[in-house]
gemmi code that builds the backbone of each chain (N, CA, C; Angstrom):
import gemmi

chains = {
    "A": [
        ("GLU", (0.847, -1.197, 0.000), (0.000, 0.000, 0.000), (0.880, 1.245, 0.000)),
        ("VAL", (0.577, 2.174, -0.893), (1.324, 3.415, -0.957), (1.010, 4.280, 0.261)),
        ("GLN", (2.075, 4.761, 0.887), (1.894, 5.690, 2.009), (2.843, 6.867, 1.852)),
        ("LEU", (2.293, 8.040, 2.071), (3.072, 9.271, 2.114), (2.707, 9.963, 3.421)),
        ("VAL", (3.699, 10.138, 4.279), (3.430, 10.682, 5.600), (4.256, 11.944, 5.808)),
        ("GLU", (3.547, 13.074, 5.860), (4.211, 14.354, 6.061), (4.413, 14.633, 7.546)),
        ("SER", (5.443, 15.404, 7.826), (5.708, 15.836, 9.197), (6.467, 17.160, 9.145)),
        ("GLY", (6.564, 17.793, 10.302), (7.347, 19.015, 10.393), (6.546, 20.296, 10.444)),
        ("GLY", (5.244, 20.190, 10.284), (4.427, 21.392, 10.353), (4.333, 21.923, 11.775)),
        ("GLY", (3.781, 23.123, 11.890), (3.627, 23.718, 13.215), (3.437, 25.215, 13.118)),
        ("LEU", (3.532, 25.854, 14.274), (3.368, 27.309, 14.364), (4.733, 27.979, 14.271)),
        ("VAL", (4.833, 28.970, 13.413), (6.086, 29.691, 13.230), (5.767, 31.171, 13.044)),
        ("GLN", (6.655, 32.029, 13.502), (6.453, 33.462, 13.353), (6.788, 33.923, 11.942)),
        ("PRO", (6.177, 35.012, 11.503), (6.546, 35.572, 10.193), (8.042, 35.828, 10.118)),
        ("GLY", (8.618, 35.466, 8.974), (10.052, 35.589, 8.802), (10.824, 34.356, 9.216)),
        ("GLY", (10.153, 33.441, 9.862), (10.813, 32.230, 10.353), (10.960, 31.161, 9.295)),
        ("SER", (11.493, 30.018, 9.729), (11.754, 28.901, 8.823), (11.152, 27.619, 9.382)),
        ("LEU", (10.923, 26.697, 8.452), (10.387, 25.392, 8.816), (10.817, 24.407, 7.742)),
        ("ARG", (11.053, 23.170, 8.135), (11.398, 22.139, 7.161), (10.381, 21.014, 7.236)),
        ("LEU", (9.681, 20.799, 6.139), (8.729, 19.707, 6.064), (9.408, 18.460, 5.505)),
        ("SER", (8.957, 17.312, 5.982), (9.447, 16.029, 5.483), (8.270, 15.182, 5.042)),
        ("CYS", (8.543, 14.283, 4.133), (7.530, 13.336, 3.669), (8.208, 11.976, 3.538)),
        ("ALA", (7.724, 11.024, 4.304), (8.264, 9.659, 4.252), (7.398, 8.810, 3.343)),
        ("ALA", (8.026, 8.212, 2.343), (7.294, 7.422, 1.351), (7.528, 5.931, 1.556)),
        ("SER", (6.495, 5.146, 1.309), (6.620, 3.695, 1.376), (5.574, 3.062, 0.481)),
        ("GLY", (5.799, 1.793, 0.143), (4.822, 1.056, -0.649), (4.991, 1.200, -2.150)),
        ("PHE", (6.011, 1.933, -2.575), (6.300, 2.072, -4.001), (7.776, 2.421, -4.174)),
        ("THR", (8.252, 2.364, -5.395), (9.654, 2.658, -5.673), (9.833, 4.159, -5.775)),
        ("PHE", (10.118, 4.763, -4.619), (10.175, 6.220, -4.502), (11.101, 6.847, -5.547)),
        ("SER", (12.239, 6.240, -5.770), (13.238, 6.826, -6.664), (12.789, 6.889, -8.122)),
        ("SER", (11.711, 6.198, -8.447), (11.213, 6.171, -9.833), (10.152, 7.224, -10.109)),
        ("TYR", (9.762, 7.963, -9.089), (8.664, 8.919, -9.241), (9.117, 10.345, -8.943)),
        ("SER", (8.724, 11.256, -9.825), (8.829, 12.665, -9.494), (7.842, 12.977, -8.378)),
        ("MET", (8.117, 14.041, -7.642), (7.283, 14.376, -6.492), (6.926, 15.858, -6.494)),
        ("ASN", (5.882, 16.177, -5.802), (5.402, 17.547, -5.704), (4.981, 17.874, -4.283)),
        ("TRP", (4.948, 19.164, -3.987), (4.264, 19.695, -2.811), (3.092, 20.541, -3.307)),
        ("VAL", (1.960, 20.349, -2.660), (0.749, 21.118, -2.940), (0.236, 21.631, -1.602)),
        ("ARG", (-0.284, 22.846, -1.573), (-0.801, 23.373, -0.325), (-2.232, 23.851, -0.467)),
        ("GLN", (-2.878, 24.000, 0.686), (-4.265, 24.457, 0.714), (-4.454, 25.350, 1.924)),
        ("ALA", (-4.637, 26.631, 1.682), (-4.911, 27.569, 2.775), (-6.296, 27.292, 3.341)),
        ("PRO", (-6.528, 27.646, 4.594), (-7.827, 27.364, 5.222), (-8.996, 27.906, 4.406)),
        ("GLY", (-9.914, 27.026, 4.050), (-11.103, 27.420, 3.311), (-10.871, 27.764, 1.849)),
        ("LYS", (-9.664, 27.503, 1.355), (-9.321, 27.866, -0.020), (-9.085, 26.632, -0.881)),
        ("GLY", (-8.779, 26.878, -2.149), (-8.517, 25.786, -3.081), (-7.088, 25.286, -3.006)),
        ("LEU", (-6.796, 24.320, -3.860), (-5.481, 23.709, -3.895), (-4.514, 24.568, -4.705)),
        ("GLU", (-3.275, 24.657, -4.225), (-2.243, 25.436, -4.906), (-0.981, 24.584, -5.053)),
        ("TRP", (-0.558, 24.350, -6.278), (0.704, 23.654, -6.502), (1.855, 24.532, -6.019)),
        ("VAL", (2.842, 23.913, -5.340), (3.940, 24.661, -4.748), (5.273, 24.367, -5.442)),
        ("SER", (5.583, 23.068, -5.622), (6.912, 22.744, -6.121), (6.963, 21.335, -6.678)),
        ("TYR", (7.911, 21.102, -7.572), (8.128, 19.821, -8.248), (9.607, 19.462, -8.211)),
        ("ILE", (9.885, 18.159, -8.080), (11.264, 17.693, -8.187), (11.285, 16.399, -8.984)),
        ("SER", (12.239, 16.291, -9.887), (12.346, 15.096, -10.713), (12.957, 13.943, -9.915)),
        ("THR", (12.990, 12.768, -10.529), (13.435, 11.571, -9.824), (14.858, 11.701, -9.296)),
        ("GLY", (15.740, 12.281, -10.098), (17.133, 12.400, -9.696), (17.516, 13.773, -9.180)),
        ("SER", (16.503, 14.589, -8.889), (16.697, 15.940, -8.342), (17.343, 16.912, -9.323)),
        ("THR", (17.435, 16.521, -10.578), (18.099, 17.408, -11.541), (17.200, 18.558, -11.980)),
        ("THR", (15.895, 18.358, -11.873), (14.944, 19.394, -12.298), (14.006, 19.731, -11.139)),
        ("VAL", (13.929, 21.007, -10.843), (13.008, 21.485, -9.810), (12.267, 22.695, -10.353)),
        ("TYR", (11.042, 22.847, -9.910), (10.224, 23.999, -10.278), (9.526, 24.513, -9.022)),
        ("TYR", (9.190, 25.808, -9.061), (8.485, 26.432, -7.937), (7.382, 27.340, -8.453)),
        ("ALA", (6.339, 27.451, -7.654), (5.336, 28.474, -7.903), (5.973, 29.835, -7.656)),
        ("ASP", (5.519, 30.838, -8.389), (6.066, 32.185, -8.221), (5.912, 32.665, -6.775)),
        ("SER", (4.859, 32.237, -6.109), (4.560, 32.702, -4.757), (5.596, 32.245, -3.729)),
        ("VAL", (6.387, 31.217, -4.063), (7.371, 30.701, -3.101), (8.795, 30.734, -3.631)),
        ("LYS", (8.967, 31.106, -4.884), (10.286, 31.093, -5.511), (11.256, 31.993, -4.747)),
        ("GLY", (12.443, 31.466, -4.481), (13.443, 32.210, -3.745), (13.342, 32.054, -2.243)),
        ("ARG", (12.247, 31.478, -1.762), (12.070, 31.286, -0.317), (12.007, 29.808, 0.066)),
        ("PHE", (11.451, 28.989, -0.818), (11.303, 27.554, -0.537), (12.300, 26.759, -1.374)),
        ("THR", (12.744, 25.631, -0.825), (13.636, 24.731, -1.544), (13.148, 23.300, -1.389)),
        ("ILE", (12.909, 22.641, -2.513), (12.492, 21.249, -2.507), (13.729, 20.362, -2.674)),
        ("SER", (13.721, 19.220, -2.010), (14.824, 18.278, -2.148), (14.307, 16.880, -1.838)),
        ("ARG", (15.118, 15.894, -2.137), (14.738, 14.518, -1.856), (15.979, 13.698, -1.559)),
        ("ASP", (15.766, 12.600, -0.843), (16.826, 11.643, -0.548), (16.275, 10.271, -0.925)),
        ("ASN", (16.656, 9.797, -2.085), (16.100, 8.527, -2.560), (16.543, 7.345, -1.701)),
        ("ALA", (17.703, 7.453, -1.085), (18.170, 6.373, -0.210), (17.300, 6.257, 1.040)),
        ("LYS", (16.703, 7.379, 1.427), (15.847, 7.395, 2.628), (14.372, 7.435, 2.275)),
        ("ASN", (14.045, 7.345, 0.985), (12.643, 7.425, 0.548), (11.936, 8.645, 1.133)),
        ("SER", (12.591, 9.766, 1.038), (12.062, 10.968, 1.682), (12.109, 12.191, 0.784)),
        ("LEU", (11.098, 13.023, 0.961), (10.959, 14.293, 0.254), (10.969, 15.400, 1.297)),
        ("TYR", (11.527, 16.558, 0.931), (11.618, 17.663, 1.884), (11.173, 18.974, 1.249)),
        ("LEU", (10.781, 19.894, 2.118), (10.515, 21.257, 1.685), (11.061, 22.188, 2.753)),
        ("GLN", (12.135, 22.884, 2.416), (12.695, 23.888, 3.316), (12.004, 25.213, 3.020)),
        ("MET", (11.363, 25.765, 4.048), (10.599, 26.998, 3.873), (11.236, 28.098, 4.706)),
        ("ASN", (11.716, 29.132, 4.055), (12.332, 30.271, 4.730), (11.515, 31.528, 4.503)),
        ("SER", (11.806, 32.552, 5.284), (11.119, 33.850, 5.145), (9.608, 33.672, 5.053)),
        ("LEU", (9.066, 32.906, 5.974), (7.645, 32.576, 5.925), (6.769, 33.798, 6.143)),
        ("ARG", (5.645, 33.797, 5.442), (4.679, 34.895, 5.491), (3.340, 34.365, 5.975)),
        ("ASP", (2.486, 35.292, 6.405), (1.148, 34.897, 6.854), (0.443, 34.060, 5.783)),
        ("GLU", (0.619, 34.468, 4.526), (-0.092, 33.807, 3.425), (0.448, 32.410, 3.103)),
        ("ASP", (1.498, 31.991, 3.766), (1.988, 30.618, 3.622), (1.252, 29.649, 4.545)),
        ("THR", (0.391, 30.175, 5.388), (-0.403, 29.322, 6.269), (-1.285, 28.399, 5.431)),
        ("ALA", (-1.130, 27.106, 5.630), (-1.842, 26.130, 4.804), (-1.540, 24.715, 5.286)),
        ("VAL", (-2.343, 23.789, 4.807), (-1.984, 22.377, 4.903), (-1.119, 22.052, 3.690)),
        ("TYR", (0.014, 21.428, 3.941), (0.955, 21.079, 2.876), (0.898, 19.582, 2.625)),
        ("TYR", (0.660, 19.231, 1.350), (0.563, 17.836, 0.948), (1.765, 17.422, 0.113)),
        ("CYS", (2.230, 16.243, 0.367), (3.259, 15.585, -0.431), (2.521, 14.723, -1.459)),
        ("VAL", (2.892, 14.842, -2.732), (2.130, 14.182, -3.785), (3.063, 13.462, -4.766)),
        ("CYS", (2.743, 12.213, -5.025), (3.481, 11.394, -5.982), (2.946, 11.661, -7.387)),
        ("TYR", (3.860, 11.866, -8.325), (3.498, 12.284, -9.672), (3.775, 11.161, -10.655)),
        ("TYR", (2.734, 10.690, -11.297), (2.901, 9.662, -12.323), (3.151, 10.349, -13.661)),
        ("ASP", (4.213, 9.977, -14.328), (4.581, 10.610, -15.588), (5.194, 9.543, -16.486)),
        ("SER", (4.347, 8.932, -17.291), (4.830, 7.868, -18.155), (3.828, 7.602, -19.265)),
        ("SER", (4.327, 7.172, -20.413), (3.469, 6.755, -21.524), (2.469, 7.832, -21.915)),
        ("GLY", (2.892, 9.083, -21.857), (2.005, 10.176, -22.238), (0.978, 10.565, -21.197)),
        ("LEU", (1.057, 9.949, -20.030), (0.137, 10.282, -18.950), (0.872, 11.045, -17.861)),
        ("ARG", (0.220, 12.055, -17.306), (0.830, 12.834, -16.219), (-0.267, 13.195, -15.222)),
        ("TYR", (-0.133, 12.717, -14.011), (-1.141, 13.065, -13.011), (-0.619, 12.853, -11.598)),
        ("PHE", (-1.266, 13.534, -10.657), (-0.922, 13.443, -9.244), (-1.629, 12.213, -8.680)),
        ("GLN", (-0.873, 11.146, -8.496), (-1.480, 9.843, -8.240), (-1.811, 9.595, -6.771)),
        ("HIS", (-0.851, 9.864, -5.892), (-1.058, 9.572, -4.474), (-0.728, 10.801, -3.643)),
        ("TRP", (-1.537, 11.017, -2.611), (-1.385, 12.169, -1.733), (-1.160, 11.711, -0.293)),
        ("GLY", (-0.344, 12.482, 0.423), (-0.232, 12.268, 1.856), (-1.426, 12.869, 2.569)),
        ("GLN", (-1.446, 12.750, 3.887), (-2.579, 13.261, 4.666), (-2.437, 14.746, 4.968)),
        ("GLY", (-1.255, 15.293, 4.750), (-1.030, 16.717, 4.931), (-0.472, 17.075, 6.296)),
        ("THR", (0.242, 18.185, 6.349), (0.745, 18.732, 7.607), (0.458, 20.227, 7.616)),
        ("LEU", (-0.042, 20.717, 8.744), (-0.481, 22.111, 8.844), (0.670, 23.013, 9.242)),
        ("VAL", (0.851, 24.060, 8.451), (1.819, 25.107, 8.759), (1.042, 26.383, 9.058)),
        ("THR", (1.278, 26.950, 10.230), (0.608, 28.185, 10.622), (1.666, 29.254, 10.852)),
        ("VAL", (1.561, 30.337, 10.094), (2.499, 31.450, 10.239), (1.758, 32.595, 10.914)),
        ("SER", (2.166, 32.875, 12.133), (1.468, 33.898, 12.909), (2.347, 34.378, 14.047)),
        ("SER", (2.172, 35.649, 14.380), (2.915, 36.196, 15.517), (2.076, 36.099, 16.789)),
    ],
    "B": [
        ("ASP", (1.143, 31.374, -17.843), (0.564, 30.315, -17.021), (-0.830, 29.976, -17.541)),
        ("ILE", (-1.192, 28.715, -17.384), (-2.516, 28.247, -17.776), (-3.461, 28.405, -16.583)),
        ("GLN", (-4.524, 29.172, -16.802), (-5.504, 29.392, -15.732), (-6.663, 28.410, -15.905)),
        ("MET", (-7.156, 27.917, -14.777), (-8.267, 26.957, -14.776), (-9.469, 27.578, -14.093)),
        ("THR", (-10.615, 27.463, -14.728), (-11.859, 27.928, -14.114), (-12.845, 26.775, -14.049)),
        ("GLN", (-13.755, 26.860, -13.112), (-14.770, 25.831, -12.943), (-16.138, 26.471, -12.765)),
        ("SER", (-17.152, 25.777, -13.212), (-18.517, 26.228, -12.951), (-19.431, 25.020, -12.766)),
        ("PRO", (-20.408, 25.128, -11.855), (-20.576, 26.273, -10.946), (-19.559, 26.201, -9.808)),
        ("SER", (-19.541, 27.208, -8.963), (-18.664, 27.167, -7.791), (-19.270, 26.278, -6.701)),
        ("SER", (-20.583, 26.170, -6.712), (-21.252, 25.260, -5.796), (-22.600, 24.864, -6.385)),
        ("LEU", (-23.103, 23.749, -5.925), (-24.418, 23.301, -6.359), (-25.047, 22.447, -5.275)),
        ("SER", (-26.358, 22.484, -5.247), (-27.121, 21.647, -4.320), (-27.867, 20.596, -5.128)),
        ("ALA", (-27.775, 19.370, -4.714), (-28.389, 18.283, -5.454), (-28.904, 17.216, -4.496)),
        ("SER", (-29.748, 16.369, -5.031), (-30.333, 15.286, -4.234), (-29.723, 13.950, -4.634)),
        ("VAL", (-29.802, 13.006, -3.724), (-29.349, 11.655, -4.040), (-30.112, 11.152, -5.272)),
        ("GLY", (-29.368, 10.601, -6.211), (-29.944, 10.106, -7.447), (-29.875, 11.086, -8.599)),
        ("ASP", (-29.575, 12.346, -8.320), (-29.474, 13.346, -9.382), (-28.251, 13.102, -10.261)),
        ("ARG", (-28.368, 13.574, -11.491), (-27.212, 13.627, -12.391), (-26.574, 14.996, -12.229)),
        ("VAL", (-25.270, 14.995, -12.012), (-24.539, 16.232, -11.745), (-23.430, 16.408, -12.778)),
        ("THR", (-23.319, 17.622, -13.297), (-22.256, 17.923, -14.263), (-21.504, 19.165, -13.813)),
        ("ILE", (-20.189, 19.056, -13.800), (-19.297, 20.155, -13.432), (-18.404, 20.443, -14.633)),
        ("THR", (-18.226, 21.717, -14.917), (-17.438, 22.131, -16.072), (-16.112, 22.750, -15.634)),
        ("CYS", (-15.080, 22.456, -16.397), (-13.751, 23.013, -16.159), (-13.229, 23.555, -17.483)),
        ("ARG", (-12.647, 24.729, -17.428), (-12.123, 25.352, -18.653), (-10.688, 25.814, -18.436)),
        ("ALA", (-9.844, 25.536, -19.411), (-8.451, 25.982, -19.389), (-8.292, 27.212, -20.259)),
        ("SER", (-7.348, 28.081, -19.881), (-7.161, 29.333, -20.615), (-6.453, 29.137, -21.955)),
        ("GLN", (-5.893, 27.951, -22.160), (-5.325, 27.583, -23.457), (-5.427, 26.077, -23.592)),
        ("SER", (-5.178, 25.582, -24.774), (-5.325, 24.144, -24.983), (-4.349, 23.343, -24.126)),
        ("ILE", (-4.879, 22.320, -23.470), (-4.051, 21.432, -22.649), (-4.186, 19.983, -23.126)),
        ("SER", (-4.640, 19.812, -24.379), (-4.864, 18.476, -24.914), (-5.796, 17.725, -23.953)),
        ("ASN", (-5.381, 16.569, -23.475), (-6.206, 15.844, -22.496), (-5.519, 15.746, -21.131)),
        ("TYR", (-4.602, 16.689, -20.855), (-3.876, 16.664, -19.588), (-4.707, 17.325, -18.489)),
        ("LEU", (-5.827, 16.704, -18.204), (-6.782, 17.254, -17.251), (-7.170, 16.161, -16.263)),
        ("ASN", (-7.065, 16.484, -14.987), (-7.348, 15.519, -13.929), (-8.418, 16.082, -12.999)),
        ("TRP", (-9.177, 15.181, -12.408), (-10.232, 15.563, -11.464), (-9.956, 14.930, -10.106)),
        ("PHE", (-10.188, 15.728, -9.061), (-10.001, 15.264, -7.692), (-11.263, 15.506, -6.885)),
        ("GLN", (-11.483, 14.625, -5.935), (-12.564, 14.765, -4.957), (-11.926, 15.004, -3.596)),
        ("GLN", (-12.475, 15.958, -2.848), (-11.950, 16.207, -1.508), (-13.092, 16.382, -0.521)),
        ("LYS", (-12.989, 15.662, 0.593), (-13.957, 15.799, 1.677), (-13.322, 16.592, 2.801)),
        ("PRO", (-14.134, 17.239, 3.625), (-13.586, 18.110, 4.674), (-12.576, 17.402, 5.567)),
        ("GLY", (-11.425, 18.040, 5.739), (-10.384, 17.497, 6.599), (-9.590, 16.351, 6.015)),
        ("LYS", (-9.839, 16.037, 4.754), (-9.149, 14.920, 4.112), (-8.315, 15.398, 2.934)),
        ("ALA", (-7.368, 14.560, 2.530), (-6.569, 14.865, 1.355), (-7.389, 14.656, 0.089)),
        ("PRO", (-7.057, 15.359, -0.969), (-7.723, 15.103, -2.256), (-7.483, 13.669, -2.709)),
        ("LYS", (-8.451, 13.190, -3.479), (-8.387, 11.836, -4.021), (-8.535, 11.929, -5.537)),
        ("LEU", (-7.632, 11.279, -6.263), (-7.701, 11.278, -7.722), (-8.899, 10.463, -8.188)),
        ("LEU", (-9.739, 11.095, -9.005), (-10.896, 10.400, -9.576), (-10.649, 10.001, -11.029)),
        ("ILE", (-10.228, 10.980, -11.806), (-10.090, 10.815, -13.252), (-8.801, 11.472, -13.709)),
        ("TYR", (-8.067, 10.791, -14.595), (-6.882, 11.384, -15.200), (-6.993, 11.303, -16.715)),
        ("ALA", (-6.159, 12.083, -17.372), (-6.209, 12.153, -18.833), (-7.626, 12.425, -19.333)),
        ("ALA", (-8.312, 13.296, -18.646), (-9.647, 13.802, -18.991), (-10.777, 12.799, -18.842)),
        ("SER", (-10.498, 11.514, -19.109), (-11.621, 10.575, -19.152), (-11.322, 9.190, -18.582)),
        ("THR", (-10.133, 8.979, -18.066), (-9.765, 7.656, -17.546), (-10.033, 7.574, -16.050)),
        ("LEU", (-10.849, 6.624, -15.674), (-11.223, 6.457, -14.274), (-10.059, 5.830, -13.507)),
        ("GLN", (-9.686, 6.445, -12.390), (-8.664, 5.858, -11.528), (-9.190, 4.540, -10.957)),
        ("THR", (-8.307, 3.607, -10.737), (-8.682, 2.306, -10.179), (-9.455, 2.472, -8.885)),
        ("GLY", (-10.589, 1.788, -8.813), (-11.387, 1.806, -7.593), (-12.461, 2.876, -7.556)),
        ("VAL", (-12.461, 3.780, -8.515), (-13.475, 4.847, -8.542), (-14.741, 4.295, -9.192)),
        ("PRO", (-15.889, 4.530, -8.562), (-17.143, 3.984, -9.105), (-17.445, 4.479, -10.518)),
        ("SER", (-18.092, 3.641, -11.285), (-18.354, 3.939, -12.693), (-19.403, 5.028, -12.886)),
        ("ARG", (-20.060, 5.477, -11.817), (-20.998, 6.593, -11.968), (-20.261, 7.909, -12.248)),
        ("PHE", (-18.954, 7.911, -12.009), (-18.137, 9.068, -12.352), (-17.618, 8.912, -13.777)),
        ("SER", (-17.672, 10.011, -14.529), (-17.094, 9.990, -15.860), (-16.579, 11.381, -16.212)),
        ("GLY", (-15.612, 11.401, -17.104), (-15.043, 12.660, -17.541), (-14.964, 12.708, -19.054)),
        ("SER", (-15.018, 13.910, -19.580), (-14.918, 14.073, -21.020), (-14.286, 15.420, -21.339)),
        ("GLY", (-13.925, 15.568, -22.610), (-13.380, 16.836, -23.065), (-11.968, 16.727, -23.577)),
        ("SER", (-11.554, 17.770, -24.254), (-10.206, 17.867, -24.791), (-9.966, 19.309, -25.208)),
        ("GLY", (-8.709, 19.707, -25.183), (-8.419, 21.083, -25.576), (-8.576, 22.037, -24.410)),
        ("THR", (-9.681, 22.760, -24.372), (-9.891, 23.737, -23.291), (-11.127, 23.466, -22.443)),
        ("ASP", (-12.033, 22.631, -22.892), (-13.300, 22.433, -22.193), (-13.490, 20.985, -21.761)),
        ("PHE", (-13.814, 20.836, -20.480), (-13.899, 19.507, -19.875), (-15.103, 19.437, -18.948)),
        ("THR", (-15.620, 18.224, -18.762), (-16.715, 18.026, -17.827), (-16.485, 16.791, -16.974)),
        ("LEU", (-16.964, 16.893, -15.750), (-17.048, 15.759, -14.831), (-18.530, 15.509, -14.599)),
        ("THR", (-18.945, 14.277, -14.784), (-20.339, 13.914, -14.591), (-20.458, 12.809, -13.556)),
        ("ILE", (-21.416, 12.998, -12.653), (-21.801, 11.939, -11.718), (-23.200, 11.520, -12.143)),
        ("SER", (-23.343, 10.291, -12.583), (-24.600, 9.894, -13.232), (-25.757, 9.772, -12.245)),
        ("SER", (-25.475, 9.329, -11.035), (-26.516, 9.184, -10.018), (-25.860, 9.450, -8.662)),
        ("LEU", (-26.055, 10.637, -8.157), (-25.357, 11.101, -6.962), (-25.665, 10.215, -5.755)),
        ("GLN", (-24.626, 9.813, -5.065), (-24.756, 8.998, -3.864), (-24.386, 9.813, -2.627)),
        ("PRO", (-24.835, 9.399, -1.447), (-24.549, 10.189, -0.234), (-23.056, 10.449, -0.019)),
        ("GLU", (-22.211, 9.509, -0.389), (-20.773, 9.671, -0.178), (-20.121, 10.590, -1.207)),
        ("ASP", (-20.895, 11.079, -2.182), (-20.344, 11.940, -3.228), (-20.403, 13.417, -2.871)),
        ("PHE", (-21.038, 13.750, -1.755), (-21.091, 15.155, -1.357), (-19.698, 15.572, -0.890)),
        ("ALA", (-19.105, 16.493, -1.665), (-17.687, 16.813, -1.501), (-17.366, 17.999, -2.397)),
        ("THR", (-16.081, 18.374, -2.416), (-15.601, 19.407, -3.333), (-14.798, 18.739, -4.440)),
        ("TYR", (-15.055, 19.169, -5.663), (-14.387, 18.601, -6.832), (-13.533, 19.674, -7.497)),
        ("SER", (-12.290, 19.305, -7.768), (-11.344, 20.247, -8.380), (-10.722, 19.637, -9.622)),
        ("CYS", (-10.588, 20.462, -10.647), (-9.847, 20.019, -11.824), (-8.413, 20.550, -11.732)),
        ("GLN", (-7.537, 19.952, -12.495), (-6.136, 20.364, -12.509), (-5.536, 20.036, -13.853)),
        ("GLN", (-4.721, 20.956, -14.369), (-4.027, 20.673, -15.622), (-2.613, 20.182, -15.324)),
        ("SER", (-2.211, 19.131, -16.024), (-0.847, 18.616, -15.889), (-0.108, 18.761, -17.220)),
        ("TYR", (-0.517, 19.749, -18.008), (0.115, 20.017, -19.301), (1.458, 20.704, -19.119)),
        ("GLY", (1.499, 21.634, -18.140), (2.738, 22.360, -17.938), (2.808, 23.064, -16.602)),
        ("ILE", (4.014, 23.473, -16.263), (4.268, 24.186, -15.017), (3.800, 25.634, -15.140)),
        ("PRO", (3.102, 26.205, -14.173), (2.671, 25.589, -12.906), (1.430, 24.713, -13.086)),
        ("PHE", (1.359, 23.649, -12.319), (0.256, 22.686, -12.424), (-0.991, 23.244, -11.726)),
        ("ASN", (-1.601, 24.238, -12.320), (-2.702, 24.941, -11.660), (-3.953, 24.101, -11.506)),
        ("PHE", (-4.635, 24.364, -10.393), (-5.917, 23.741, -10.100), (-7.046, 24.732, -10.372)),
        ("GLY", (-8.213, 24.197, -10.637), (-9.402, 25.024, -10.646), (-9.789, 25.390, -9.221)),
        ("PRO", (-10.681, 26.347, -9.055), (-11.049, 26.818, -7.708), (-11.928, 25.854, -6.932)),
        ("GLY", (-12.459, 24.852, -7.595), (-13.277, 23.856, -6.899), (-14.770, 24.091, -7.049)),
        ("THR", (-15.510, 23.000, -7.012), (-16.978, 23.024, -7.018), (-17.462, 22.203, -5.840)),
        ("THR", (-18.210, 22.828, -4.962), (-18.741, 22.128, -3.794), (-20.127, 21.585, -4.099)),
        ("VAL", (-20.294, 20.304, -3.910), (-21.589, 19.639, -4.115), (-22.172, 19.337, -2.746)),
        ("ASP", (-23.294, 19.964, -2.433), (-23.912, 19.695, -1.135), (-25.346, 19.210, -1.302)),
        ("ILE", (-25.910, 18.842, -0.176), (-27.221, 18.201, -0.179), (-28.330, 19.233, -0.286)),
        ("LYS", (-29.244, 19.011, -1.225), (-30.385, 19.914, -1.365), (-31.371, 19.668, -0.223)),
    ],
}
model = gemmi.Model(1)
for chain_id, residues in chains.items():
    chain = gemmi.Chain(chain_id)
    for i, (resn, *xyz) in enumerate(residues, 1):
        res = gemmi.Residue()
        res.name, res.seqid = resn, gemmi.SeqId(i, " ")
        for name, pos in zip(("N", "CA", "C"), xyz):
            atom = gemmi.Atom()
            atom.name, atom.element = name, gemmi.Element(name[0])
            atom.pos, atom.b_iso = gemmi.Position(*pos), 0.0
            res.add_atom(atom)
        chain.add_residue(res)
    model.add_chain(chain)
structure = gemmi.Structure()
structure.add_model(model)
structure.setup_entities()
């Protein structure tokens, strides 16, 4: 069974930093690109960042570019999101998402349960 | 960036009703369109990918259609467990934008 378990969320002051982790199991983590998606309270889903299987390609939403860094450790089956210079508007549930990309198909296949990040003074 | 819109933003329906939700992309995305269902406090769940392919385990009352810029999600006979928020998403290119969501609630 595929499992994605996020951790590292919590309360942080504006300007602070936080590092999210996602532990993957039940599939060959190193074969899948990964994403972070967030959802502010009462709002829709917002794609945040993408990383390729070998970490050679990364992308960010404009809203987090220059402040967030995505990374992965295939030996540890883990995905990370380093978040710096946090703002009130970064308050959201952050989801770790497995990305299927093969044979002309591309979709967000499996989602973690999410971890809540609250930015507030 | 490719912008995604959905209509309606919300709808009220009864068990057994046929429900249709529309999603539109600001430019052609071929069939790189996915649909998700989300219930309160839960993670989104993939329903349909590539515009019309049902994810494994999703009931056949769900169906998707469309190509290019216009897409629809149809629930042929609404069941109590289908009351939720439905979001479309394009996987054609970065950023992988989502639609704003359509909330289906009980009439």
